[in-house]
N, C-alpha and C positions, 0 to 999 in steps of 0.2 A: 117067339124067339126070332123069327125071321125079321119082324119089324124092328125088334131091338138091335139086331145085327146091322140092319141098314142105317139106323140112327147112329150107331157106333162108328161105322165107316164114314158117314157124312161128317161127324164131329172130328174124326182124325184128319180128313181132308181139309176142313176149315182151319184146324190148328196149324197144319203145315203151311197153308197159304198165308195165314196171319204171320207165322214166323218168317216166311220169305219176305213178306211186305215190310216187316219191321227191320230185318237185316238189310233190305234194299234201301231204306230211307234213313237208317240210323248208322252213323259211322262206327266201324268195328276196327279195333287196333290190336296188334299182337302184344304190345307192351303197355304197361301201366303209365298213365299220364297224370302228373300232378302240377299244380300251379299255385304260386303265392302272389296274390294281387293286392297291392297297397295303393291307397288313395288318401293323400293328406292335403286338405285344403283349409281346414279351420284353425289356422295358426293364431296364437295369442300374442306372441312377442314380436312377430314379424308380419308383413302384409299377407293377408289370406289370399287363396286362389279360388276362383269361382268354379272352374270346370274340372278340377282335379278329381273330385268325388264322382262326377258324371262320367269321366273317362274310365275310372276304375270299375264302376258298376257296370257300364256297358261292356267293358272287356271281360269282366267276370261272367256275364251271361253268355257271350259268344264262346268263351273257352269251355264253359259247361256243355254247350251244344256240341263242341268239338271233342267231347269225351274226357275232359280234364276234371280231376278231383281238386276243387279250388279251396285254398285256405285264405279267407279274406281278412284284411286289416284296413279299416277306414278311420281317419282322424286319430291315429294311434300315437300314444306317447312313447318315449324311449323304452320304458318297461314293457309296454304293450307290443312294440315292434320286436323286441328281443324274445318275448315269450312266444309270439306267433311264428317267428323264424325258427325257434327251437322245435315247435310242433311240426312245422313243415319239413325240416331236415329229418326228423324221426320218421315221418311218413315216407319220404323218398328213400331213406335207408331200408325201411321195411319192404318197400316195393320191389327191391332186388336190383341187380346190376343192369337189367335191360330196360329200365324205366327212362322216362323223359321228365325233366324238371324245368319249369319255366317260372321266372320272376318278372312281374310287371310292376312298375312304380310310376305314379303320377304325383308330383308335388315339388317342393323346393329341394334343391341339392346344390352343393358347392364343392370346390376342390381346393386342396391345400397340400403343397409339397408333393404333387403328383398323385394324390389319393383323392377319390371321390367319396363324398359323404352324403347319405340320405338323411334329411332333417325331420325329426318327429315334430308333432304340433306343439309340444311344450318346450322347444329349444330356446335357450336364452344364452347369449354369448357376450362376455365382457372382454375376453382375450382369445386370439386364434389358437393358443395352446390348449384351450379347453375343448376344442372341436372334437378331438378323437374320443373323449369320454362322454360327450353329450349328443352324439349322432351315430348313425349306423354306417359302417364302412362297406363300400361295395367290394373291396378286396377281401374282407372277411367273409362276405356272402359267397363269393366265388370259391374261396378256399374250402369252405364247409361243403359246398356242393361237390367239389372235386373228391372229397372224402366219402361221399355216399355211393359211388360206383355207378351213377346214372350214365347211360350211354350218350345222352344228349342233354346239354345244359344251356338254356336260352335265357338271356336277360334283355328286357326291353325297358328303356328309361325314357319317359316323357317328362324330363325333370330339369330343363334349363330355362324355365320361363322368365326368370329374372334373378338378379343377385340381391338377396334381402339384406346383405350387410354392406357397409361402406368401408370396411377395413381394407387397406391396400394389400394385405397379405392374403386375402381370399380372392382368387382369380375370378374374373367374370365368366360365367358359364361353366360347363363341365369339360372334362378331358376324356377322350376315348380310351377305352381299356384295350390293351394289346394282349392277345393270347398267343401261346406258343403254336407254331405251325401255321399261322394265318398268312394269307396274302403271298402265296408262292415263295415262302421262305424269306420274304423281305421282313426283317425283324421289326421294323418300325414303320410299316406302311400306314398305320394310323394309331394314334394314341399318345398318351402321356405316361401313365403308370403301367408298367409291365406286370402281369399276373403270372405267377409260376404255376399255371394250370396245364393239364395235358390236353390231348385232342378231344374233340366233341363239344366245343364251347362256341356259342354265338352270342355276341354282345351288340346291341343296337342302341343308338342315341338319336334323339329327335332332332338334333341340329349339330353343327360343327363345333369343335372346341373354341372356347372364347366367345361364342355367340349366344344369343338368347332365342328361345322358341316362343312362338305366339301362343297365348292361352286360348285364343279363338273368340269370335263374336257369337257363335252359336252355342249349342249345348255341349260340344266337344272341341278339343284342340284340333288344328289342321292335321297334326301327325296321327293322333288317335282316330280321327275320322277316316283317313286313308287306310290305317291299319285294320279297322273294323270292316271296311268295305272290301279290301283286297284279300284278306285272309279267308273269306268265305268261299273262294273259288276252289272247287275240288281238284286235288292233284297238283296244286301249284307249289313247287319247291320254295323253301323259305328264302333262298338267295334271290330268286326271281321276284318273290313277293316284295322284298325290301327295295329292289331296284324300281319296281312300280311305285312303291310308296315314295321313294325319293323324287321321282318325276312328278308325282301328284302334289307333294308338299311344295316343290320348287314352283310349280305353276300356280298353286293357290296363293303363295306368299310373294309372287313376282320375283323369285330368285333370292329373297332375303333369308330363307331358311332351307338348308340342305342337310337332311339326315345322313349320319355316318354309321357304318357297322363294320365289324371284323369277325371272321368266321374261321374255325378250324374243325367244322363238322366232317365226319367221315362216313356218315350214313344219311340216307334220304330222310327228309322230314317235311311233312305237309300237315296243315292244321285240319283239313277235311279231305278224306280219301274219296276217290271216285267210286261210284256205285259198283258193287261186286257183280251185278248182272249186266250182260251186254258187253260188247267190245269196248275196251278202254280208250277213250278219246283223250288226246293230249290237252293240256291246259290251253284255254283260249288265249290267243295273242292279243296284245294291246291294240286298241282301235287304230292307232297310228304311232309312228315313231320307230326307233331303232330296235334291233333284236336284243332281247334280254336273256337269251340262251347262250349264244356263241360270242365270245369276247371279240370285239372288233380289232382288226389288224390295221397297221398304218396304211396299207394299200386300200383297204375297205373304207377307211376314213377319208382318204383323198378322193375316192369315187363318190362319196356322199355329197349331197347339197350341204352348204354350211350350216343351215338350221338343223338338219338331221345329225350331222357330226357333233354339233353342240349338245343336242339332247342325248346322244350316245355317251359323250364324255360325262355328262351329269349323271346318267343312269348308272354307269359303272364306277365312277368316282375313284379312279386310280391315277397315280401320278404319271405313269407311262402313257396312259390314254390321253390325259390332259396335254402332255408334251406333244404327242403325235398329232392331236387335233390342232394345236397351235401351229405346228409345222405345216400341216396341210392347208389351213385357212388362216394365215396370219393377218389378213386385212379385213376379216369379218368384224362386224360391229360388236359381236359378243366376245371377241378375243380378250378384251380387257377383263371381263368377268371370269373367263376361264383362267387367265393368268393369275388373278387373285386367288382362285381356288387352288391352282398349282403351287403358288407361293405359300399359302397356308398349309398345304400338305407337307411341303418341304420343311417349313419352320417347325411344325408339330413333330415331324419325324426327328429332326435334330434335338428337340426338347425331350422327346421320348428316350432317345439314346443317352442324353445327358443325365436324366434322372436315373436311368438304368445303371449307368456307370457309377454315379454317386460320389465322384471324387472332386476335390477342389479345383483341379486343373480343368476338368470338363465344364464345370459351372462358369469359371472365368472365361473360358474360350467361347462358350455360348453367348455370354454377355457382349463379347467383342464382335462376334460374327453377326449377331442380330440385335443391334442397339435399339431398334424400334419395337422389339417384341414385347408383349404384355408380360412375358415371363422373366424379363431382365431383372426387375426388382427382387423377384423370388430367387433367381440364380445368385445374385450378389449377396442375398441374405443367407443362403445355404452354404456358400463357398467357405466362409471362415470356420464353420464347424465340421465341414466334410473332411474325411481323411485324405492324405496326399497319395497320389498314384504311385510315387516312387517308394512308399513305405509298405506296399503290399508284399506279404510273404507267402511263399508256396509251401504248404505243409507236406504234400505228397505229389509224386509224379507217376504217370502211367505210361510205360514205354510202348505198350501195345494196347490200343483201344479196341473193345469188342465191337463186332459188326452191328450196325443198326439197320433194322428191317425197314424197307421203304414204306411210306405211308400214303394211302389213297387220298387224293385231294379232289375237292369238288368246288373250288372257288370260281373256276372259269367255265366249266361245263357241267350241267346238271342233268343226269339221265332221267327220263320221264317215266319209264315203265318199270325197269328192273333195277333194284338196289344193288350196288356192288357187293359181291360176296366178301365176307369178312374172313380173313385167314387167321389161323391160330398163331400167336406170336412164337417165334423160334425159341427153343430152350436157351437160356443164358449160358454163355461160355464161362468156364471156370478161369478166373484170372488169379495168378499167383500174387500173394500179398507183397506189397512193396514197402520197404522200410521208409519212414518219413525222412525227407532230406531237408535240412535246414539251409535256407538261403540267407547269406549275410545281409544285414540291413543296409540299404543304400543311403548315402547322404542326400540332403535336399539338392535339387538341380539348381545350379547357379548360372550355367551357360545356356545360350539359346539352343533350341532344338534344330533350327535351320537358319541359314544366313539371311539377314535382313538389311545389311549395310552395303551390299554389292550394287554398283551402278554409278552413273554420272549424276552430278548435282550442280546446281548454280545457286548462289545466295547473295545476300546483301547484309551489311552490318554497319553500325555506328558505334563510336567510342571516343576515347581521348588519347592524345599522344603527349609524352613528356620527353623533350630532347635536351641533350647536354653537348656542348662543343668546347672542351678544354683546348685553349690556344696558347702556343709558345711563340715568342717574338725573338728572332735571332738576326745576326748579321748587321747590327746597328753600326752605321758609319759607311763612308764611301769605299768602294773597292780600290780607288786610286788615291792620289795624294791631295785631292781637292779638300779644302777645309770646309767645315760646317759649323753653324752656330749652336747646334743641339748636341749636348753632351750625352754620351751613352748611358751615363748613370741616372739621367732624368727619365728614362723610358722604362715602363713596366715590362718585366720579362714574361709574365704569365697572366692570362685572363681566362675566365670561364663563363662565356655567355650561355644562357639556358632559357627555356620557356616552354609553355604548354599551349595546346590548341586542340580543336575538335578534328575528328577523322571520320570520313565516309568512305566505305570500302565495298567492292564487289568481288566475288569469288567464283571460280569455276574449277571443278575437280572431279576425281574418280576414286572410288573405293572398291576393294575386292576383299571379301571376307573368307577366311579359311578357319573353320571352327570358331574359336573366340578371338582369333587374331585378324585385325583389319589393316590392310596395306593399301596405300594409294598415293596420289600426287595432287597438288593444288597450286594454282596461280591466282594471285589477287593484285588489285590495284587500288591505292588509297589516295584521296585528295585531302590535303591538310594545310595548315599554316602554323608550323611549330618551330620554335627557336626563339632567339632573343639577342639583345645587345648588352655589352658590358664595357665600362670605361673606368680608367684609373688616372688620377692627376697627382703629380709631384711638383714641388717648388723648393729645391734645396738652395739655389743661389740667385734667387730673384727672377729666374726665367721659369714660368709655369708651363709644364708640358702635360697635355692630356692624350692618353693612348686609348683608342677605341677599337673593339672587335665585335663583329656581328655575323651570325650564321643562321639562316632560315631554310627549312625544308618545305617544299611545296607539294611534291608528289613522291610516293614510295610504291614500288612494285616488288613482288617476290615470286620466285618459283621454288617450291619446296616439296620434299618427300614427306610422307605422312604415315605413321604407324600407331596402332592403338589396340586396346583390348575392349571387347564388347561384353557387357553384363546385361543381356536382354535388350531393353530399350535404351540403355545408357552406354555411351562410348567415351572412353578416356583415351586421349591421343596426344602425341608429341610430333612436332614438325621441325624441319631444318632444311636450309638450302641457300640459294642465291638471292641477293637483294640489290636493288638499284634505285636511285632517286635523283630528282632535280632540285638543286639547292642554290642559294645565293650567298656569297661570302664577301664581306666588306671589311676594310680596316683603315685607320688613319692615325697619324701622330701630328698633333696640332700644338705649336709653341705660342706663348703669349709673352711679349707683344707680337702682333700679327705680322710685323715686318720681317720676322724670321721665316725661313722656308717651311712649308707644310708638305708632309709626305702622306700619300693615300693610295688606295687601290681597291678594285672590285673585280669579282670573277664569278659570274653565273656559270654553272657547269653541271654535268651528269656524273655522279659518283656511284661506285658499286662496292659491294662488300658481302656480308653474310647476314642471315636471320635465323633465329631459333625461337621456338615457342611450344605451346601446348594448350590443352583446354578440355572442355567437356561438351558433349553433344547428346541431346535427348530426343528420341523419336516421338513426335506428337501424333503421328499417323503413318500410314504406309508410304507417303511421299513427302512428308514435311517433318523437319527437325529444328530444334532450337539449339543454338551454338553460343558458347561463351569461351573466348580464347584470349591468350596473352602472347605478344610477339616482342622480341628484343632484336634490334637491328644495329649494325655497325657498318658505316659506309667508308671507313678508312680515314686517312689523313689527306687534307687538301692544302696546297701551298699557294700563298698569296704574296705577291711582291709589292712593296710600298716604294713609290718613286716621288721625286719632288714635283709639285704641281705648278710652281711659278716659273719654271724654265731656267733657273740659274744653273742648276746642276741636274743633268739628265741621267746620271748614274743611279743605280739602285741604292737605297739607303738601308732597308730592312726587309725581312720576310716574316710572314705569319703562317704558322702551321697549325691548322685546326683539325681535330678528330671528331667527326660527326657520328653520334650514336644516341639511341633513345629507346623508349618502351611504348607500346600501344596495348590498351585493353579495350575490347569491343564485344558487342553482343549483336546477334542477328539470326536470320532464318535461312535455312537451306531447303531447296525444293529438288527432289530427286526425279529422274526421268530415265 
């Protein structure tokens, strides 16, 4: 009996030691972990991928070592993907609300209309409209995960290796998914399609939107290689993990590929926990480079060397850090690359908000603000079918909104040892029901939302002028008793010289817009040669008399007030004011035979009068407009005295009174400043 008791005690001690050894070397987690690992490489209708299956298989092995219950799907058809997803969702739901769900995908994927689609190996597309029914939507996966109650939902996509389709409607690369609560309340810090998911979601992409990720020359892609290496470090929070991955992929691809991610996790998550025995050591820091734990401040970036500040900006990949780094080191040789990253962030932010708004005005505004964006064609295609912002109706209004409990954030600082305590959500407040309020439907907006016609402008135009100068001949005969051989009955009493000519004009003016009304003033100066000559000959009693009148306008200037109504980019205006011009007037009365006296006169002068007009002006851009206008001028009546040219009688014989008026039509360009 004594020997048997000794053997029993020894056996118990060995069992305890073995259990301690197993617990010390095998990760132990309080919650259930499940993973859905997809690897699609053997495509039949589009180019296959060499490393997609290798990436998925290697990831599956490491996740199993990390304590995940893995549901695999390799070279899956659409039916196979949907069946495997259903099985995975049921397992997550059965695991309870404290579980962790992870989805890893390696393969082809595209995005259309702000939605990312994972492509099965049997996908065949003839039209982009068929994509939703022949691929698996990432939005649907996240919505279904949200319904399982999992505390942490993680999606990792190594799926931007190339665009297998040539259709212009399918954008190059993928778009980041934006989750609620991510990035310090910045609604569109990253992403294109907004997913209405709650907190506890983490989405990572192997490269930036619109770019392609390398498939790799080895057995795994650069992204998955870094993912498999970095995730094994015990106790490394997932946010720091992907900052390391971003730096590693950036270095491996010489800056051509920069992974993106967005997070709204509210609990700590690590793939491998630190051993339970012994004091907990913090995760090892990177061999060199910036801190991946504390978010760098502008002062810290200024104190860094330019190379370290650049790597800090790449590691954190945030717009404000990009901007602070550019401000701190504007002359660094890497500033251009950072500026491109910052511009891409800003453009994708604007596109994310445009897709989220979903109205026609937002799509058209994006196309105008970012004419070089790859999303322009997509925005212009979606705008005609999108609803108008002015036709949105409010069905109910809430006068007092219930208080919202603050949410713990982990995007900038990750605790290393102690997870933040989760507080029970406050009991919802009772809100009295509110009767629906009908808001009358608004008519379509016809007037501009803000003034665009205010400012000075200068312009030039060309056109044609048509001038008419009706002339009356009066006072035939000497004022005294001197006799003449020309009878008054042989002289024409009215002539109408007219003619057309080209016009070249320059303008300078000012506009001020008040709502849809545009008021202003304009002065212009035109060079032309318009007018003509008219003659009349009579011969009642054997003495032939020819009467001639000629009026020509060489220059015309105006100073006018201007008023109009703006309809967006179109301005309809009218003008009126003072006109002046330099003209030449000639007249003659010539009898035949020539031994009779001849009476003639000429008078170059500056005449003045009035001008009225109107026209259309269309804005071609912020500072350039095309103008078409009409101008009618009247320079009043000019008097010309005809006297004898041979010297026999020096008195006046007749006067010609000509009224100079005409029309100008011209087209030109105005430049604002």
